[in-house]
C-alpha positions, 0 to 999 in steps of 0.5 A: 500500500505504501509503495502504491501511495508513494508512486502515486504521490511521485506522479502527482509531484512530477505533474505539479512541477511540470505544470508550474514550469510550463506556466512560466514559459510565456514569461521569459523575458516578458517585459510588459513595456515591450508588448505593443498595446495596439492589437494590429502591432501585436499581430505584426510582431507575432507574425514577424517572430513566427509565433502566429499565422495569418490568412491572406496578406502577410506583413513580412513578405519574406515569410510564409506563403499564400493560403488559398481556399479550395473554392478558389481553385477552378479545377477543384470546383469543376471536379466537384461540380461534375461529380456532384451526383455521386457520393464522395468517399474522400475529398482532400484538397491539400492532398489533391485527390477526390475519390467517390464511393461506389455508385450505381444508377437505379436500373443496374443492380449488379454494376457499380462505378467508382471514380478517382481524380488526382490533381497533378497541377493547379493549371487548367490543362489536359495533363493536370488531372489523373482520372481512374474509373473502376467498375464493380460487377457482381453476380447474384451470388455476391461474387464481385469483380472489380475492373479498371476501365479508365477510358472513354468515361475518364476522357469525357470527365476530363473534358467536362472538368477542364471546360468547367474550370476554364469557365470558372477561371474566365468568370474569376478574371472578369470579376477582378476587372 
């Protein structure tokens, strides 16, 4: 019983020491007179020191990059609009991939399709997308066969996505003017 109690007490003491030590981390060299009173100045100082993040315009042009939302990428928007009739299994903008779930139209119960789109570039051009189309054909006994049929459907999807993306890009440019 005393061993359990002493181990338990040691853990409590170690936790308390770590907790108290972590509380002083923000106070190192913390002269309140050096902290700007103006919120914008504090933000600028934190960003310059690398202690914060910003969406949009940065104060120091040597650091960071530009943060774009998925809605500003015409290829991404066009792909989602083209596949809006299918349930999505995965849509990862930062990873550059969209994968649909298995989908079958109402008239075929034994055949399903799954589409995978990988974004190789943000530019609207024919080699910016890699589209794979998979068919799953099942018999009555629930034995399924999955085939990669990347062909005519993938080409049609690519043309439709690129066309929509070009329209979105044109609209975006005309909105800026």
